[in-house]
Every structure is written in C-alpha cells, then in structure tokens.
DOMARNU-417892 format. One record per residue (C-alpha): residue number from 1; x, y, z; residue in one letter. Coordinates in steps of 0.02 Angstrom, whole numbers, plus 50000, padded with zeros to 5 digits. Layout:
<nodes>
     n       X       Y       Z   res
   NUM       X       Y       Z     a
...
</nodes>
This chain:
<nodes>
     n       X       Y       Z   res
     1   52280   56264   52418     x
     2   52317   56075   52389     x
     3   52293   55953   52530     x
     4   52461   55933   52548     x
     5   52505   56112   52556     x
     6   52363   56139   52687     x
     7   52451   56010   52792     x
     8   52627   56107   52776     x
     9   52538   56273   52812     x
    10   52448   56184   52973     x
    11   52615   56112   53028     x
    12   52702   56283   53031     x
    13   52571   56362   53128     x
    14   52543   56221   53258     x
    15   52736   56218   53276     x
    16   52809   56392   53287     x
    17   52999   56411   53292     x
    18   53039   56227   53251     x
    19   53133   56249   53081     x
    20   53204   56060   53076     x
    21   53039   55982   53102     x
    22   52975   56088   52971     x
    23   53111   56052   52842     x
    24   53086   55854   52884     x
    25   52881   55866   52861     x
    26   52919   55965   52696     x
    27   53019   55844   52614     x
    28   52914   55699   52668     x
    29   52758   55792   52608     x
    30   52838   55851   52438     x
    31   52889   55693   52383     x
    32   52730   55581   52456     x
    33   52610   55688   52346     x
    34   52593   55553   52202     x
    35   52545   55437   52335     x
    36   52392   55553   52416     x
    37   52333   55581   52234     x
    38   52328   55391   52200     x
    39   52251   55349   52374     x
    40   52112   55475   52410     x
    41   52066   55375   52569     x
    42   52217   55463   52637     x
    43   52142   55625   52634     x
    44   51966   55563   52674     x
    45   52025   55491   52831     x
    46   52151   55633   52871     x
    47   52306   55532   52873     x
    48   52423   55664   52852     x
    49   52346   55769   53000     x
    50   52358   55634   53124     x
    51   52551   55583   53053     x
    52   52619   55754   53074     x
    53   52551   55757   53256     x
    54   52655   55666   53386     x
    55   52550   55530   53483     x
    56   52632   55601   53649     x
    57   52755   55731   53700     x
    58   52847   55712   53872     x
    59   52948   55852   53939     x
    60   53025   55846   54109     x
    61   53143   55925   54217     x
    62   53324   55818   54256     x
    63   53405   55879   54428     x
    64   53580   55804   54467     x
    65   53728   55876   54557     x
    66   53892   55902   54493     x
    67   54081   55850   54560     x
    68   54073   56014   54646     x
    69   53915   55956   54750     x
    70   53821   56107   54648     x
    71   53631   56074   54585     x
    72   53612   56083   54410     x
    73   53447   56066   54317     x
    74   53432   55995   54130     x
    75   53271   55967   54028     x
    76   53217   55804   53958     x
    77   53112   55747   53803     x
    78   53041   55596   53738     x
    79   52934   55606   53590     x
    80   52833   55458   53546     x
    81   52776   55485   53378     x
    82   52688   55350   53298     x
    83   52658   55172   53344     x
    84   52549   55103   53211     x
    85   52675   54968   53158     x
    86   52754   54936   53332     x
    87   52814   55010   53495     x
    88   52900   55178   53490     x
    89   53092   55156   53430     x
    90   53233   55295   53415     x
    91   53360   55357   53504     x
    92   53415   55464   53645     x
    93   53529   55620   53610     x
    94   53622   55718   53746     x
    95   53681   55889   53667     x
    96   53672   56069   53722     x
    97   53570   56109   53550     x
    98   53430   55983   53589     x
    99   53248   56066   53597     x
   100   53083   56005   53535     x
   101   53099   56042   53365     x
   102   53256   55946   53331     x
   103   53181   55791   53417     x
   104   53013   55814   53327     x
   105   53119   55812   53163     x
   106   53212   55655   53223     x
   107   53065   55555   53280     x
   108   52960   55593   53125     x
   109   53103   55540   53010     x
   110   53129   55378   53126     x
   111   52945   55333   53089     x
   112   52974   55303   52896     x
   113   53158   55242   52934     x
   114   53092   55106   53050     x
   115   52944   55057   52919     x
   116   53072   55023   52787     x
   117   53157   54897   52890     x
   118   53010   54779   52875     x
   119   53026   54753   53074     x
   120   52883   54794   53176     x
   121   52943   54966   53236     x
   122   52854   55132   53283     x
   123   52946   55301   53276     x
   124   53010   55400   53437     x
   125   53173   55509   53481     x
   126   53214   55584   53640     x
   127   53362   55668   53740     x
   128   53413   55804   53838     x
   129   53498   55975   53824     x
   130   53636   55904   53941     x
   131   53817   55898   53867     x
   132   53922   55745   53915     x
   133   54062   55823   53852     x
   134   54196   55879   53997     x
   135   54094   55780   54117     x
   136   54163   55658   54228     x
   137   54091   55481   54246     x
   138   54016   55512   54410     x
   139   53916   55656   54334     x
   140   53869   55571   54177     x
   141   53813   55436   54295     x
   142   53701   55552   54421     x
   143   53629   55632   54263     x
   144   53574   55469   54169     x
   145   53500   55405   54340     x
   146   53410   55565   54377     x
   147   53347   55554   54174     x
   148   53296   55373   54198     x
   149   53197   55402   54353     x
   150   53080   55504   54259     x
   151   53077   55430   54086     x
   152   53063   55253   54149     x
   153   52865   55293   54188     x
   154   52839   55301   53993     x
   155   52953   55151   53910     x
   156   52948   54967   53901     x
   157   53002   54824   53796     x
   158   52822   54815   53711     x
   159   52792   55013   53734     x
   160   52949   55114   53692     x
   161   53130   55063   53676     x
   162   53253   55197   53670     x
   163   53438   55178   53606     x
   164   53589   55294   53593     x
   165   53622   55438   53464     x
   166   53749   55575   53466     x
   167   53795   55607   53656     x
   168   53732   55440   53710     x
   169   53863   55282   53688     x
   170   53889   55124   53784     x
   171   53930   55219   53947     x
   172   53771   55317   53952     x
   173   53659   55157   53907     x
   174   53730   55063   54045     x
   175   53702   55198   54171     x
   176   53533   55217   54104     x
   177   53484   55025   54084     x
   178   53553   55003   54274     x
   179   53424   55138   54337     x
   180   53288   55064   54245     x
   181   53324   54893   54313     x
   182   53342   54969   54493     x
   183   53169   55042   54491     x
   184   53067   54917   54398     x
   185   53160   54777   54472     x
   186   53146   54682   54291     x
   187   53290   54634   54180     x
   188   53209   54673   54006     x
   189   53255   54735   53829     x
   190   53204   54901   53868     x
   191   53354   54995   53788     x
   192   53459   54944   53638     x
   193   53642   54966   53615     x
   194   53670   54872   53768     x
   195   53851   54793   53819     x
   196   53872   54620   53749     x
   197   53880   54533   53919     x
   198   53707   54598   53978     x
   199   53589   54601   53821     x
   200   53668   54686   53680     x
   201   53698   54633   53501     x
   202   53857   54600   53396     x
   203   53861   54713   53256     x
   204   53743   54849   53344     x
   205   53901   54971   53367     x
   206   53948   54949   53175     x
   207   53773   54943   53114     x
   208   53731   55126   53052     x
   209   53908   55145   52951     x
   210   53903   54962   52892     x
   211   53732   54987   52843     x
   212   53755   55156   52749     x
   213   53903   55069   52660     x
   214   53775   54906   52613     x
   215   53659   55046   52545     x
   216   53797   55130   52436     x
   217   53841   54954   52372     x
   218   53655   54925   52309     x
   219   53640   55084   52241     x
   220   53811   55066   52124     x
   221   53750   54896   52090     x
   222   53605   54960   52009     x
   223   53711   55051   51878     x
   224   53828   54892   51860     x
   225   53969   54996   51972     x
   226   54063   54921   52122     x
   227   54131   55021   52283     x
   228   54316   54949   52255     x
   229   54439   55074   52211     x
   230   54321   55230   52234     x
   231   54399   55378   52332     x
   232   54275   55417   52470     x
   233   54254   55561   52594     x
   234   54173   55539   52771     x
   235   54118   55677   52881     x
   236   54112   55654   53066     x
   237   54233   55530   53173     x
   238   54101   55465   53303     x
   239   54033   55297   53288     x
   240   53939   55306   53108     x
   241   54089   55376   53030     x
   242   54219   55261   53111     x
   243   54119   55096   53048     x
   244   54082   55165   52895     x
   245   54271   55183   52866     x
   246   54295   55019   52921     x
   247   54178   54937   52796     x
   248   54236   55042   52662     x
   249   54410   54984   52700     x
   250   54357   54800   52690     x
   251   54261   54819   52527     x
   252   54415   54897   52449     x
   253   54381   55093   52444     x
   254   54492   55215   52493     x
   255   54428   55365   52626     x
   256   54536   55515   52637     x
   257   54432   55625   52770     x
   258   54363   55631   52938     x
   259   54304   55785   53032     x
   260   54245   55852   53198     x
   261   54175   56005   53263     x
   262   54336   56092   53241     x
   263   54381   56055   53067     x
   264   54437   55906   52931     x
   265   54566   55810   52904     x
   266   54628   55767   52721     x
   267   54748   55601   52700     x
   268   54764   55580   52530     x
   269   54856   55422   52586     x
   270   54698   55350   52655     x
   271   54633   55309   52831     x
   272   54704   55126   52831     x
   273   54641   55009   52970     x
   274   54796   55059   53098     x
   275   54747   55243   53062     x
   276   54578   55205   53114     x
   277   54626   55105   53267     x
   278   54706   55275   53322     x
   279   54553   55374   53286     x
   280   54448   55243   53391     x
   281   54564   55269   53534     x
   282   54560   55448   53509     x
   283   54384   55480   53504     x
   284   54302   55344   53608     x
   285   54435   55335   53744     x
   286   54528   55496   53747     x
   287   54389   55596   53687     x
   288   54525   55718   53578     x
   289   54506   55825   53436     x
   290   54536   55753   53253     x
   291   54670   55883   53237     x
   292   54774   55772   53345     x
   293   54782   55630   53180     x
   294   54858   55761   53075     x
   295   55001   55795   53202     x
   296   55034   55612   53212     x
   297   55037   55556   53020     x
   298   55130   55637   52886     x
   299   55057   55700   52739     x
   300   54900   55745   52832     x
   301   54822   55913   52807     x
   302   54704   55988   52950     x
   303   54579   56114   52866     x
   304   54514   56208   53026     x
   305   54339   56260   53032     x
   306   54301   56150   52858     x
   307   54197   56016   52807     x
   308   54249   55884   52688     x
   309   54144   55918   52548     x
   310   54277   56027   52451     x
   311   54399   55876   52437     x
   312   54378   55779   52272     x
   313   54294   55618   52286     x
   314   54190   55477   52190     x
   315   54088   55437   52360     x
   316   54027   55544   52487     x
   317   53955   55468   52656     x
   318   53898   55629   52773     x
   319   53901   55550   52945     x
   320   53906   55705   53068     x
   321   53748   55781   53089     x
   322   53585   55864   53014     x
   323   53626   56010   52869     x
   324   53810   55987   52859     x
   325   53796   55990   52660     x
   326   53705   56147   52601     x
   327   53667   56178   52403     x
   328   53859   56258   52388     x
   329   53932   56106   52460     x
   330   53837   56000   52339     x
   331   53862   56092   52192     x
   332   54063   56080   52242     x
   333   54036   55884   52264     x
   334   53961   55869   52078     x
   335   54093   55978   52005     x
   336   54226   55874   52079     x
   337   54153   55710   52018     x
   338   54070   55640   52145     x
   339   53943   55509   52099     x
   340   53857   55446   52259     x
   341   53806   55503   52416     x
   342   53750   55396   52554     x
   343   53689   55488   52725     x
   344   53748   55402   52877     x
   345   53679   55554   52971     x
   346   53512   55601   53001     x
   347   53439   55736   52861     x
   348   53634   55793   52842     x
   349   53598   55877   52667     x
   350   53482   56046   52674     x
   351   53347   56080   52536     x
   352   53466   56162   52415     x
   353   53587   56018   52423     x
   354   53453   55885   52388     x
   355   53398   55970   52245     x
   356   53570   55989   52179     x
   357   53592   55794   52198     x
   358   53437   55740   52120     x
   359   53447   55878   51972     x
   360   53634   55806   51913     x
   361   53552   55621   51929     x
   362   53685   55564   52062     x
   363   53648   55421   52169     x
   364   53581   55507   52323     x
   365   53533   55388   52472     x
   366   53432   55491   52596     x
   367   53468   55454   52783     x
   368   53279   55379   52816     x
   369   53356   55235   52701     x
   370   53540   55237   52700     x
   371   53564   55246   52896     x
   372   53429   55129   52929     x
   373   53557   54990   52974     x
   374   53567   55049   53142     x
   375   53379   55064   53202     x
   376   53381   54899   53105     x
   377   53504   54791   53220     x
   378   53437   54884   53362     x
   379   53259   54787   53298     x
   380   53360   54629   53297     x
   381   53437   54657   53466     x
   382   53246   54654   53532     x
   383   53207   54507   53440     x
   384   53354   54415   53528     x
   385   53315   54483   53689     x
   386   53114   54423   53684     x
   387   53195   54249   53637     x
   388   53318   54244   53768     x
   389   53457   54215   53638     x
   390   53633   54300   53566     x
   391   53651   54266   53389     x
   392   53832   54251   53310     x
   393   53905   54408   53220     x
   394   53896   54308   53048     x
   395   53703   54302   53080     x
   396   53663   54479   53126     x
   397   53777   54537   52978     x
   398   53690   54427   52852     x
   399   53516   54494   52921     x
   400   53589   54686   52909     x
   401   53637   54644   52743     x
   402   53472   54574   52683     x
   403   53382   54705   52763     x
   404   53496   54851   52685     x
   405   53451   54757   52514     x
   406   53278   54769   52553     x
   407   53271   54937   52579     x
   408   53354   54976   52428     x
   409   53240   54864   52347     x
   410   53079   54944   52411     x
   411   53161   55129   52373     x
   412   53195   55091   52204     x
   413   53058   54988   52143     x
   414   52924   55128   52215     x
   415   53020   55263   52144     x
   416   52997   55176   51965     x
   417   52807   55127   51997     x
   418   52769   55317   52027     x
   419   52864   55380   51895     x
   420   53022   55431   51964     x
   421   53164   55314   51919     x
   422   53326   55317   52028     x
   423   53252   55446   52145     x
   424   53270   55364   52313     x
   425   53199   55514   52414     x
   426   53035   55491   52316     x
   427   53034   55292   52324     x
   428   53094   55289   52517     x
   429   52964   55417   52580     x
   430   52830   55347   52488     x
   431   52864   55147   52530     x
   432   52889   55198   52714     x
   433   52732   55313   52726     x
   434   52607   55197   52639     x
   435   52641   55048   52746     x
   436   52616   55156   52898     x
   437   52468   55237   52824     x
   438   52391   55079   52786     x
   439   52406   55025   52961     x
   440   52336   55176   53032     x
   441   52181   55152   52924     x
   442   52171   54966   52975     x
   443   52154   55032   53158     x
   444   52036   55157   53145     x
   445   52021   55327   53226     x
   446   52156   55312   53368     x
</nodes>
C-alpha cells in the first residue's frame, strides 16, 4: 500500500459514516500523488496525516424559542481545519442535512480554495442543522443570537472569520454580527458578507457567480475561444446562480435554465435581465419556488423533479449543491456538445462525473478553483475592514478579475509542470496543496 493509499485508509477508519468527507479527501489525494512523489519531505514530516485531521472541531447545542414559545434545540458546529497560511476562513451553512461529514468536506476543500486565492486565509466551515425555510424573521433572529452566543468564544478577525453559505444570507449575517458585537463590545471584521453600511464590501454578493464566469472565460481563452454567444445551463436559483446569470448576460452568453429542489425551468428565449430581476424578487424577497417562473413567462417549460443537465448547451454552471452531476449526467452533457463546466457550487460533480469530463478533455473547472471568487472577495472585505476603508465597486471587481486570472494561471501551469496539461483538477489541487504543505513545514510540528 502506497503512502497516499494508507492515508485514505486512515481517513475512512477515523471518520466512519462521513462519505462526503471521504470523497473530498480522495479527490485531493488522488491528484496530488505526483507532488508527494516529487517532494519526499512531505511524507517524512507526515504532512498528509496532519492535513487530513482538523486542528479543532467545535460542536455545541443551540437552544431557542419559536413563535409559539416552544423550546427548540439544534446542533451547531465549527470546523477549524487548517491555519497554516492565515486565520480560518469559510462559511456557515444552515440546512437540515448539515452534520460533521458535510462540514468537514467543505472545510477541507476550503483549505485549498483559500490557498489558491493568493490571500492569507486558512480553511474552516461551520453551521447548523437548523432550517431557516418557513421560519419568521424573529425565529431566525433568536436562533442566530443563540448560535453566536456560543460561537463567539472561538472566532475573531485574526482567528476565524465565518461568512455565509446555504441558508445564511444577509439577514442571518446581520443577526449574527449584532449578537457578536453585543457580547464582545467591539465592532470588528469578525464576519464577511456584511451589509454595505456596516462594514461589507461591494461585489461580495456577486463574487462567487462572477468568479465562476471569469474562470470560464480564462479556460475558454486558453483555447482561443470566447463566452459570447454560448448557450449556458445554470443549476440553482440562489445567490450563486443569480449572479452567474447576470455576468453571463453582460458578456453576451444566453442562459436557458435555472432550478431549485422542485425541478428545472427551461427557457429557450433565455433568462434576460428582466426575467432575472423576477427571479431575484421570487427567491430573495418572496422566497417562492422556481416553477412560478414558468407560470409567468410563455414558452417556458417546468421540468418537475429534474436537473438541467439533459438540456443541450455549450457551457454548464452547476451552482446548487454537492453531487448534483453524476456519471450519467456528465455523459449526457458531453453527448449534447457541452465543452465547458465551471463549478459555482462546492463539489457538485461526483467522481464518476469528473472522470467523464476529464476523459473527454472538456474544459472542467473544479469548484475549489472556479468558485473561489466568493472567498476571495471575503478576503478583500477583511482587508478593507482592517484598513477601515471601503473600495469602490470597480476596484473590487478589478481585484476579483485579477485573482481569478491568477487562480487559472496557477492551475494551468501546475498541471503542465506535472505532466497533466489541461487538467485543472490536478493543477488546482497540487498548487493549493504545496503552498499549505510548505507553510506547515516552515512552522514546525504544530
């Protein structure tokens, strides 16, 4: 058994019943094997054993009262996975499916994503099995205040800086920040994704979607192609999907799908800016279902219970959740002429799907590279907070564009250096890993 195989075996034994974490670790370990072979000092210093074990796992109960004055109890988490290159950084997810395995997968991915941004940020993730859907604002506030009452003991602007994720938007960040400020009596950049009038950054809501499109642009540019005129499918209809559509529209592409947990809308005429405004109101204000889009606009089909991957397209932007593209979906996309996949969500393609994309040599941008725009602008928000300044929109967008170009260049050049030209999975994983591994070597056995 090789060193890499022995680490995978150890991870499975130490973390039973956590398939998402196993999948994330395996994907990284399989692709960094050439770097391990080139750098024997990594094995000598047991870098992989240390890298796959979180520095700290925090789990706590979150008691709160609902609008009927009934006591509810949820479970809260924070995974502080690796701080070799900076304070822990990663979102909070509020969703009924949240448990240790999902958060460890997300925190592990975050290590390498943050490393690729060129900004000094470590990897972390957290959240709760609380479901904000169907809850009143007051219920969400009471939950967030209880959650932060415990979490505030472990976070800080130079220690651990959470942000939003699924189920945690501007409303939740506001309640969390208010409670932190109340308990600690300090106004500081302890969270990102804040409101613009109390420490937030311009472009932060748009950043993940914009970044996924910028990364796609760079991949196409490497083959002397352009996004203009391309037919695109986008999954999801939340923040990432919305701003992916907005940027694709600005660059002259045509988006023909959006989706939610109930199904997919297919709009052959394209989701233009007027229709996108309707989706933003539907999802962000009224919190309705995407099927209402099909009821409003003629010529639109609603595909109940289906994902967008059966729709013919040039480019696909999975922007919903993990493992939404399987091997069969990937094969269908390739068969229908898809030439590019840029992942706005975290690990939305399962291992069978990734293999199909790589075997067919399509342009495949893995999430840790393609969706790093969100955490990149979170890092820029941290920088603005520490300097007590607010950069104009154009400045933040310029820096985001530069960061996504840098991430593409690192992944592209590293893949070529290790003999896997065009393989952004290998390139992104090795580039992100070696920076963290070298920092761990420099800092001794900690």
